[in-house]
TORLUMRO-992865 format. One line per field, with one value per residue: x, y, z of N, C-alpha, C, O in turn. Coordinates in Angstrom, 3 decimals. Each point is the difference from the previous one (the first is absolute). Layout:
nx (X  ...)
ny (Y  ...)
nz (Z  ...)
cax (X  ...)
cay (Y  ...)
caz (Z  ...)
cx (X  ...)
cy (Y  ...)
cz (Z  ...)
ox (X  ...)
oy (Y  ...)
oz (Z  ...)
This chain:
nx (37.627  0.018  1.412  2.061  -0.312  -0.268  1.429  2.645  -0.202  0.406  2.060  2.008  -0.254  1.602  1.711  0.427  -1.683  1.772  0.956  -0.001  1.861  0.767  1.114  1.546  2.607  0.124  0.959  1.713  1.105  0.537  1.643  1.442  1.375  -0.934  1.540  1.773  0.204  0.519  -1.294  0.566  0.020  -2.361  -0.359  0.831  1.044  -1.802  2.143  -0.494  0.637  1.638  0.260  -2.462  -0.964  0.965  -1.124  -1.787  0.190  -0.019  -2.443  -0.723  1.179  0.173  -1.510  -0.101  0.696  -1.182  -1.788  0.789  2.127  -1.278  -1.888  0.707  0.673  -0.856  -1.206  2.138  -0.894  -2.161  -1.073  0.409  -2.802  1.224  0.640  0.490  0.057  -1.846  -0.518  1.836  -0.786  1.369  0.172  1.947  0.940  1.433  2.203  -0.040  0.707  -1.505  1.395  1.210  -1.952  -0.602  0.496  -0.674  -2.035  0.121  0.624  -1.739  0.357  1.276  -0.289  -1.768  -2.007  0.694  -0.831  -1.646  1.223  0.381  -1.642  -0.133  1.851  -0.007  -0.527  0.672  -1.027  1.357  1.074  -1.233  0.155  2.188  -0.109  -0.718  1.175  0.740  -0.680  -0.385  1.800  0.086  -1.900  0.781  2.067  -0.793  -0.476  0.954  2.442  0.126  -0.470  0.972  0.376  -1.740  1.386  0.017  -2.253  0.939  -1.427  0.464  0.196  -1.948  -2.147  0.208  0.463  -2.506  -0.833  1.174  1.241  -1.714  -1.384  0.615  -0.858  -1.940  -0.866  -0.296  -1.046  -2.023  -1.347  -0.813  -1.897  -1.063  0.130  0.307  -2.243  -2.065  -1.079  -1.292  -1.805  -0.689  -1.146  -2.204  -1.355  -0.850  -2.004  -2.259  -1.613)
ny (-6.754  -0.249  1.281  -0.118  -1.083  1.126  1.788  0.219  -0.639  2.058  0.048  -1.293  1.594  1.478  -1.340  1.391  -1.304  -0.816  -1.053  -0.388  -0.584  -2.290  -1.413  0.372  -0.101  -1.799  -0.609  -0.396  -1.503  -2.257  0.837  1.530  -1.497  0.455  0.873  -0.721  -2.311  1.763  0.167  1.465  1.341  -0.390  -1.808  -1.796  0.328  -1.519  0.344  -0.852  -1.445  0.786  2.322  -0.030  0.371  -0.093  1.588  -0.083  1.182  2.954  1.548  0.319  1.829  2.014  -0.962  -0.026  -2.330  -1.621  -1.095  -0.075  -2.050  -1.223  -1.227  -1.905  -2.178  -3.028  -0.598  -1.371  -2.714  -1.236  -0.252  -1.941  -0.285  -0.504  -0.087  1.038  2.382  -0.411  -1.823  -0.848  -0.436  1.811  -0.467  1.165  0.604  -1.869  0.714  1.200  -1.529  0.733  -0.298  1.827  1.036  0.566  1.812  1.809  0.271  1.172  2.246  1.657  0.535  2.102  2.703  0.926  -0.020  2.473  1.956  1.210  2.335  1.898  1.437  0.169  -1.313  0.143  1.376  -1.376  -2.246  -0.958  -2.118  -1.441  -1.269  -0.200  -2.325  -0.516  -1.363  -1.788  -2.381  -0.812  -1.821  -1.681  -2.203  -1.321  -1.856  -2.286  -2.342  -1.876  -1.398  -2.313  -1.146  -0.421  -2.082  -1.745  0.657  -1.752  -0.987  0.420  0.274  2.212  1.408  0.275  0.706  2.238  -1.280  0.150  -0.836  1.560  1.393  0.392  1.266  1.712  0.713  0.306  0.845  1.374  0.994  -0.591  0.051  1.460  -0.385  1.413  2.573  1.847  -0.966  -0.197  1.973  -0.881  -1.466  1.973  1.894  -0.725  -0.359  1.464  1.282  -0.434  -0.665)
nz (34.035  2.104  1.090  0.509  2.792  2.091  0.188  1.133  2.406  1.251  0.961  1.546  2.503  0.551  1.013  -1.859  -0.644  -0.020  0.377  2.584  -1.275  -1.226  -0.194  1.200  -1.305  1.155  1.954  0.227  -0.269  1.271  0.715  0.376  0.827  2.052  2.143  -0.626  1.106  -1.851  1.336  -1.727  1.879  -1.340  1.022  -1.291  1.957  0.582  0.039  -1.977  1.748  -0.914  -0.208  -0.011  -1.976  1.422  0.913  0.838  -1.915  -0.135  0.231  -2.478  -1.290  -0.480  -0.151  2.620  1.545  -0.919  1.688  2.000  -0.601  0.994  1.674  0.664  0.423  -0.180  1.647  0.447  -0.660  0.507  1.924  -0.046  -0.355  1.187  -2.800  2.093  -0.320  1.646  -0.455  1.412  2.505  0.082  2.283  1.135  -2.202  0.294  0.756  -2.548  -1.583  -1.968  -1.801  0.219  -0.786  -2.419  -1.007  0.800  -1.309  -2.184  -0.416  -0.509  -2.352  -1.473  0.685  -1.942  -0.769  -1.480  0.583  -0.994  -1.631  -0.672  -0.260  -2.280  1.033  2.148  2.003  -1.334  -0.005  0.462  -0.137  0.232  2.174  -1.089  -1.377  1.858  1.474  -1.278  -1.323  2.065  0.802  -1.284  -0.139  1.032  0.304  -1.152  1.409  1.772  -1.035  -0.617  1.217  2.383  -0.208  0.189  1.824  1.368  -0.673  1.483  1.377  0.761  1.803  1.939  0.384  0.630  2.372  0.443  1.122  -1.234  0.411  1.500  -1.130  -0.512  1.914  -0.115  -1.787  -1.956  2.454  -0.301  -2.007  1.287  0.858  -1.460  0.002  0.915  0.315  -2.140  -0.299  1.744  -1.704  -0.280  1.596  0.747  -2.127  -1.799  1.755  -1.691  0.088)
cax (-0.279  -1.177  -0.676  0.467  -0.443  -1.702  -0.655  0.255  -0.999  -1.323  0.348  0.052  -1.371  -0.821  0.529  -0.908  0.991  -0.502  -0.883  -1.154  0.329  0.001  -1.894  -0.730  0.061  -0.870  -1.479  0.392  0.083  -1.673  -1.123  0.469  -0.998  -1.024  -0.385  -0.778  -0.993  -2.122  -1.346  -0.844  -1.724  -0.143  -0.714  0.521  0.418  0.894  -0.731  -0.254  1.391  -0.026  0.836  0.085  0.489  1.161  0.429  -0.783  0.776  0.994  0.198  -0.371  0.844  1.227  -0.025  -0.429  1.362  0.408  -1.570  -0.325  0.583  -0.383  -0.731  0.955  1.438  -1.112  -0.582  0.621  0.201  -1.350  0.408  1.264  -0.474  -0.469  -1.464  -0.643  -1.189  -1.085  -0.612  1.150  -0.731  1.131  0.752  -0.554  -2.370  -0.707  -0.511  -0.600  -1.170  -1.294  -0.081  1.251  -0.460  0.017  1.337  0.433  -0.216  0.993  1.249  -0.437  -0.926  1.185  0.837  -0.678  0.129  1.234  -0.329  -0.968  -0.033  1.380  -0.320  -1.174  0.290  -1.030  -1.561  -0.778  -1.113  0.504  0.248  -1.078  -0.874  1.118  0.027  -1.434  0.323  1.173  -0.991  -0.412  0.113  -0.117  -0.748  0.214  0.844  -0.237  -1.263  0.443  0.640  -1.231  -0.731  1.272  -0.161  -1.023  -0.746  -1.103  -0.460  0.730  -0.675  -0.176  1.608  -0.511  -0.949  0.956  1.376  0.266  -1.046  0.026  1.493  0.277  0.043  1.230  0.908  0.201  0.919  0.896  0.499  -0.060  0.733  1.530  0.618  -0.478  0.652  0.527  0.408  1.153  2.221  0.880  0.668  0.819  0.830  1.280  0.631  0.687  1.207  0.102  -1.339)
cay (-0.451  -0.319  0.908  -0.566  -0.803  0.782  0.298  -1.167  -0.950  0.717  0.563  -1.740  -0.488  1.513  0.147  -0.407  -0.999  0.139  -1.978  1.364  1.811  -0.092  -0.285  1.401  0.668  -0.209  0.357  1.843  0.058  -0.776  0.642  1.373  -0.384  0.024  1.268  1.029  -0.135  0.251  -0.051  0.940  -0.308  1.159  0.851  0.254  0.178  -1.586  -1.062  -2.190  0.164  -1.543  -0.241  -0.630  -1.514  0.137  0.066  -0.849  -1.154  0.125  -0.456  -1.505  -0.743  0.214  0.605  1.414  1.621  0.347  0.854  0.259  0.985  0.191  1.285  2.110  0.385  0.433  1.290  0.794  0.042  1.082  0.993  0.911  0.211  -1.423  -0.199  -1.724  0.046  -0.776  0.391  -0.540  1.411  0.200  0.634  0.220  0.054  -1.106  -0.261  0.962  -0.010  -0.922  -1.244  0.076  -1.069  -0.944  -0.442  0.155  -1.238  -0.162  -0.298  -0.622  -1.154  -1.109  -0.613  -0.515  -1.405  -0.921  -0.423  -1.772  -1.492  -0.261  -0.806  -1.107  -0.883  -1.316  0.119  0.933  1.286  1.083  0.956  0.632  1.062  0.533  1.094  0.483  1.489  1.000  0.903  0.806  1.516  0.088  0.583  1.203  2.040  0.877  1.467  1.138  0.707  0.705  0.901  1.728  0.930  0.232  0.832  -1.075  -0.576  -0.919  -0.659  0.100  -0.971  -2.017  -0.272  -0.434  -0.688  -1.947  -0.764  -0.808  -1.153  -1.089  -1.516  0.328  0.050  -1.901  -0.907  0.393  -0.892  -0.982  0.663  0.303  -0.948  -1.459  -0.344  -0.102  -0.974  -0.184  0.417  0.147  -0.729  -0.519  0.597  -0.561  -0.551  1.078  0.328  1.457  0.445)
caz (-0.583  -0.217  -0.744  -1.020  -0.393  0.116  -1.373  -1.309  0.131  -0.109  -1.720  -0.659  -0.765  -1.847  -1.334  -1.018  -0.699  -0.910  -0.221  0.178  -1.149  -0.820  0.541  0.628  -1.320  -0.792  0.211  0.168  -1.480  -0.344  0.781  -0.057  -1.385  -0.572  0.479  -1.310  -1.647  1.317  -1.094  1.102  0.053  0.290  1.339  1.254  0.220  0.612  -1.476  0.163  -0.155  0.304  1.492  1.158  -0.702  -0.155  1.341  0.766  -1.120  0.229  0.909  0.639  -0.703  0.984  1.619  0.446  0.162  -1.356  -0.840  0.813  -0.506  -1.437  0.256  0.437  -1.359  -1.117  0.140  -0.100  -1.540  -0.060  0.155  -0.867  -1.497  -1.155  -0.531  0.373  1.173  -1.093  -1.620  -0.118  0.549  0.583  0.269  1.161  0.157  -0.034  0.950  0.798  -0.897  0.840  -0.089  0.690  1.195  0.042  -0.093  1.465  1.170  0.051  1.197  1.458  -0.539  -0.126  0.944  1.359  -0.892  0.969  0.953  0.156  -0.480  0.507  1.077  0.445  -1.215  0.299  0.061  -1.509  0.427  1.077  -1.106  -0.465  1.051  -0.434  -0.897  -0.086  1.151  -0.889  -0.461  0.415  0.365  -1.444  -0.343  1.319  -0.382  -0.936  0.295  0.424  -0.546  -1.076  1.360  0.003  -1.801  -0.356  1.118  -0.182  1.517  0.125  -0.530  -1.547  -0.317  0.176  -0.800  -0.700  -0.224  0.734  0.055  -1.428  0.204  0.843  -0.962  -0.712  0.942  -0.018  -1.129  1.119  0.711  -0.519  -0.546  -0.140  0.971  -0.833  -0.770  0.877  1.392  -0.148  -0.276  1.103  0.729  -1.634  0.355  0.709  -0.350  -0.034  1.578  0.080  0.968)
cx (-1.499  -1.210  0.113  -0.473  -1.772  0.438  -0.446  -1.247  -1.007  0.058  -0.989  -1.691  -0.734  0.528  -0.517  1.564  0.153  -1.199  -1.376  0.035  -0.798  -1.458  -0.635  -0.698  -0.660  -1.456  -0.762  -0.215  -1.251  -1.367  0.258  -1.083  -0.819  -0.757  -0.360  -1.483  -1.678  -0.785  -0.652  -1.761  -0.226  -0.380  1.185  1.761  1.627  0.225  0.498  1.303  1.005  0.987  -0.103  -0.009  1.456  0.523  -0.596  0.867  1.594  0.731  -0.281  0.930  1.209  -0.423  -0.380  1.514  0.624  -0.757  0.022  0.924  -0.177  -0.567  0.809  0.556  -1.196  -0.365  1.426  0.248  -0.468  0.563  1.428  -0.009  0.214  -1.595  -0.354  -1.336  -0.963  -0.037  1.357  0.790  1.080  0.379  -1.258  -1.481  -0.279  -0.459  -0.798  -1.406  -0.947  0.400  1.257  -0.239  0.200  1.357  0.755  -0.337  0.335  0.857  -0.444  -0.919  0.930  0.429  -1.142  0.091  1.796  0.195  -0.702  0.589  1.599  -0.565  -1.327  0.779  -1.020  -1.255  -0.462  -1.169  0.924  0.861  -0.915  -0.348  0.574  -0.010  -1.340  -0.162  1.164  -0.759  -1.206  1.011  0.647  -0.698  -0.262  0.350  -0.618  -1.184  0.317  -0.143  -1.330  -0.699  0.346  0.393  -0.891  -0.585  -1.738  0.525  0.629  -1.311  0.033  1.813  0.306  -0.233  1.112  1.321  0.199  -1.560  -0.206  1.094  -0.039  -0.274  0.900  1.235  -0.115  0.148  1.218  1.293  -0.092  0.979  1.499  0.324  0.124  1.187  1.528  0.525  0.995  1.167  0.229  0.253  1.295  1.512  0.508  0.859  1.405  1.072  0.265  -0.824  0.259)
cy (-1.116  1.460  -0.463  -1.237  -0.211  0.762  -1.218  -0.824  0.617  0.384  -1.195  -0.343  0.618  -0.100  -0.927  -1.170  0.385  -0.713  1.620  0.787  -0.334  -0.281  1.415  0.550  -0.755  0.045  2.041  0.214  0.140  1.192  0.799  -0.595  -0.536  0.787  1.090  -0.364  -0.015  0.202  1.092  -0.436  1.574  0.284  0.247  0.820  -0.665  -0.840  -1.172  0.048  -1.573  0.104  -0.212  -1.663  0.366  -0.050  -1.522  -1.101  -0.149  -1.068  -2.051  -0.724  0.499  0.126  1.306  1.319  -0.284  0.601  1.163  2.120  -0.293  1.208  1.783  0.140  1.370  1.671  0.997  0.983  1.210  0.938  1.033  -0.005  -0.965  -0.446  -1.668  -0.010  0.289  1.187  0.866  1.792  -0.004  1.090  0.702  0.616  -0.520  -0.458  1.235  -0.001  -1.145  -1.063  0.115  -1.209  -1.442  -0.590  -0.207  -1.297  -1.673  -1.510  -1.049  -1.218  -1.770  -0.683  -1.064  -1.265  -1.097  -0.456  -1.284  -1.421  -0.815  -0.710  -0.791  -0.450  -1.194  0.551  0.645  1.090  0.911  0.935  0.674  1.248  0.952  0.909  0.509  1.275  1.086  1.212  0.539  1.404  1.014  1.519  1.256  1.054  0.799  0.600  1.506  1.610  0.670  0.707  1.217  0.467  0.568  0.142  -1.060  -0.146  -1.854  -1.334  0.243  -0.611  -1.376  0.029  0.106  0.170  -1.394  0.058  -0.388  -0.705  -0.943  -1.530  0.087  -0.359  -1.536  -0.460  0.564  -0.802  -1.523  -0.123  -0.212  -1.108  -1.434  -0.346  0.072  -1.331  -1.122  0.408  0.222  -1.058  -0.599  0.878  -0.731  -1.031  0.040  -0.022  1.462  0.170  -0.954)
cz (-0.062  -0.858  -1.940  -1.367  -0.422  -1.142  -1.393  -0.396  -0.304  -2.328  -1.000  -0.339  -0.218  -1.453  -0.872  -0.493  -1.723  -1.109  0.310  -0.195  -0.779  0.140  0.089  -0.712  -1.163  0.294  -0.080  -1.705  -0.690  0.669  -0.773  -2.455  0.306  0.684  -0.927  -0.826  1.037  -0.400  0.699  -0.080  -0.458  1.169  1.224  -0.593  0.062  -1.397  0.669  -0.298  0.382  1.031  1.198  -0.220  -0.607  1.532  0.108  -0.620  0.919  1.734  1.129  -0.796  1.168  1.161  -0.062  -0.452  -1.531  -1.021  0.358  -0.691  -1.713  -0.590  0.523  -1.485  -0.925  0.779  0.105  -1.458  -0.467  0.427  -0.815  -0.881  -0.550  0.642  0.518  0.792  -1.441  -1.566  -0.411  -0.117  1.325  0.440  1.292  -0.096  -0.205  1.171  1.848  -0.463  0.845  0.390  0.944  1.857  -0.162  -0.331  1.287  0.840  -0.868  0.844  1.420  -0.276  0.548  1.663  1.390  -1.078  1.048  1.054  0.238  -0.269  1.578  1.650  0.119  -1.737  -0.751  -1.004  -0.812  0.798  1.032  -1.437  -0.992  -0.091  0.609  -1.076  -0.546  0.944  -0.394  -0.990  0.516  0.482  -1.301  -0.146  1.335  -0.512  -1.356  0.218  0.093  -0.599  -0.958  0.554  -0.499  -1.285  -0.750  0.420  -0.047  1.269  0.076  -0.892  -1.646  -0.750  -0.464  -1.488  -1.445  -0.592  0.512  -0.421  -1.342  0.098  0.628  -0.798  -0.806  0.869  0.744  -0.607  0.389  0.386  -0.163  -1.027  0.226  1.450  -0.683  -0.909  0.765  0.408  -1.078  -0.416  0.674  0.532  -1.406  0.353  1.232  -0.054  -0.365  0.647  -0.417  1.131  1.257)
ox (-0.496  -0.970  -0.960  -0.048  -0.450  -0.592  -0.914  -0.426  -0.779  -0.848  -0.939  -0.521  -1.132  -0.519  -0.437  1.190  -0.946  -0.913  -0.431  -0.796  -0.943  -0.995  -1.034  -1.188  -0.316  -0.939  -1.088  -0.707  -0.630  -1.207  -0.757  -0.781  -0.187  -1.130  -1.003  -0.614  -0.601  0.268  -0.541  -0.551  0.832  -0.016  0.033  0.078  1.151  -0.990  0.415  0.353  -0.572  0.339  1.026  0.451  -0.159  0.838  0.898  0.263  0.567  0.920  0.187  -0.038  0.364  0.789  -0.140  0.186  0.942  0.316  -0.425  -0.422  0.579  0.396  -0.134  -0.093  -0.092  0.524  -0.327  0.354  0.630  0.808  0.129  1.064  -0.681  -0.662  -0.315  -0.542  0.404  0.256  -0.241  0.499  -0.243  0.136  -1.206  -0.901  -1.118  -1.108  -0.168  -0.883  0.241  -0.443  -0.013  0.723  0.316  0.279  0.659  0.700  0.062  -0.036  0.535  -0.510  -0.152  0.244  0.275  1.119  0.217  0.473  0.463  -0.133  0.123  0.599  -0.451  -0.525  -0.266  -0.229  -0.582  0.038  -0.639  -0.193  0.377  -0.185  -0.669  0.035  -0.111  -0.568  0.084  -0.032  -0.469  -0.314  0.174  0.351  -0.519  -0.509  0.061  -0.381  -0.198  -0.776  -0.461  -0.017  -0.206  -0.033  0.293  -1.135  -0.720  0.976  -0.412  0.416  -0.182  0.359  0.739  0.894  0.268  0.370  1.060  0.081  -0.709  -0.237  0.848  0.555  0.165  0.951  1.012  0.652  0.647  0.828  1.151  1.153  0.836  1.209  0.487  0.408  0.515  1.217  1.125  1.004  0.969  0.803  0.618  1.060  1.212  0.892  0.921  1.135  0.884  0.872  -0.773)
oy (-0.234  -0.207  -0.068  -0.047  -0.539  -0.594  -0.399  -0.073  -0.583  0.060  0.049  -0.631  -0.314  0.526  -1.067  0.272  0.580  0.685  0.665  0.839  0.791  0.711  0.284  0.317  0.607  0.281  0.557  0.938  0.812  -0.131  -0.364  0.545  -0.762  0.133  0.714  0.777  -0.602  0.042  -0.191  -0.715  0.846  1.227  0.819  0.118  0.387  -0.489  -0.055  0.691  -0.905  -1.034  -0.105  -0.765  0.194  -0.886  -0.673  -1.008  -1.029  -0.733  -0.546  -1.219  -0.935  0.690  0.629  1.062  0.769  0.630  0.730  1.157  0.521  0.869  1.211  0.997  1.210  0.929  1.175  1.149  0.983  0.607  1.213  0.104  -0.130  -0.105  -0.961  -1.013  0.259  1.198  0.825  0.663  -1.038  0.866  -0.241  -0.020  0.294  -0.496  -0.098  0.683  -0.656  -0.434  -1.146  -0.681  -0.812  -1.138  -1.035  -0.578  -1.057  -1.180  -0.932  -0.701  -1.075  -1.164  -0.605  -0.512  -0.996  -1.113  -1.012  -1.169  -1.056  -0.883  -0.382  0.407  -0.377  -0.358  1.041  1.205  1.051  1.159  1.065  0.916  0.618  1.230  0.445  1.051  1.155  1.226  0.754  1.183  1.199  1.180  1.089  1.072  1.226  1.102  1.093  0.949  1.140  1.100  0.630  1.171  1.089  -0.169  0.581  0.293  -0.743  -0.538  -0.838  -0.729  -0.583  -0.313  -0.945  0.511  -0.624  0.673  -1.003  -1.191  -0.820  -1.064  -1.207  -0.509  -0.638  -0.954  -0.337  -0.627  -0.427  -0.089  -0.737  -0.216  -1.060  -1.108  -1.098  -0.180  -0.375  -0.710  0.737  -0.087  -1.045  -0.394  -0.005  -0.311  -0.576  -0.411  0.753  0.652  0.017)
oz (-1.102  -0.728  -0.766  -1.229  -1.011  -0.901  -0.721  -1.152  -0.754  -0.891  -0.795  -0.920  -0.370  -0.984  0.432  0.158  -0.532  -0.460  -0.942  0.420  -0.023  0.144  -0.605  0.044  -1.023  -0.746  -0.141  -0.367  -0.676  -0.201  -0.899  -0.780  -0.949  -0.468  0.011  -0.732  0.890  -1.201  1.089  -0.837  0.328  0.098  0.919  -1.223  -0.203  -0.545  1.157  -0.956  0.608  0.577  0.672  0.853  -1.205  0.164  -0.503  0.656  0.368  0.362  1.087  0.161  0.713  0.645  -1.049  -0.594  -0.191  -1.009  -0.896  0.012  -0.953  -0.776  -0.177  -0.717  -0.205  -0.614  -0.166  -0.264  -0.391  -0.703  -0.167  -0.608  -1.017  1.032  -0.702  0.443  -1.134  -0.120  -0.882  -0.909  0.616  -0.865  -0.034  0.839  -0.424  0.206  1.216  0.521  1.014  1.063  0.451  0.727  0.870  0.377  0.099  0.832  0.627  0.348  0.602  0.873  0.581  0.321  1.036  -0.030  0.689  0.228  0.527  0.363  0.620  0.613  1.080  -1.036  -1.141  -1.155  0.303  0.248  0.058  -0.368  -0.488  -0.801  0.828  0.030  -1.143  -0.299  0.418  0.105  -0.853  -0.129  0.217  -0.006  -0.246  -0.328  -0.099  -0.396  -0.531  0.111  -0.046  -0.552  -1.037  -0.380  -0.492  -0.445  -0.811  0.691  -0.890  -1.026  -0.883  -0.925  -0.793  -0.787  -0.742  -1.057  0.035  -1.028  -0.081  -0.205  -0.352  0.274  -0.176  -0.593  0.291  0.425  0.991  -0.660  0.095  0.421  -0.523  0.080  0.391  -0.351  -0.209  0.046  0.331  -0.049  -0.182  0.929  -0.200  -0.486  0.218  0.790  0.578  -0.241  0.407  0.575  0.957)
């Protein structure tokens, strides 16, 4: 009997409400809409994409758990072949290509950003530090995979896949947090967040 109660409590802690599933579905749809829009840069195999901004936004709005689930769903949908990755592409081939490390890094970006939001809810400095750390981990995954795929040195992969994108990612981070903040207040008033 005690094991049954423990199992029920564990399931209750892990389960998502219908409200949670609805906001996750909407945010995943938003990721799938903005993720494919990208701009190819002539000197790099890594396109400029809005997906990292979408993940910053998802985590800022929904928190780490639900934001991470959105990211996983986005990656699964793209892996199944839906054209939700940059350049309206999808499939496992995209994950195995030069930008696959960045795609996998999106999950770690969401988890790290969510961790800092959860553990430092009132400390904006530490929250932004967490977002920057998550972005650095995203860059690390992307750089290592790009290095492997294109047989580059680490510094060359960094020069092709990270350095040109830093200013844009900072702007995307600021925009996502700024946009999410007033929307989150409205969602809280509506008891959706």
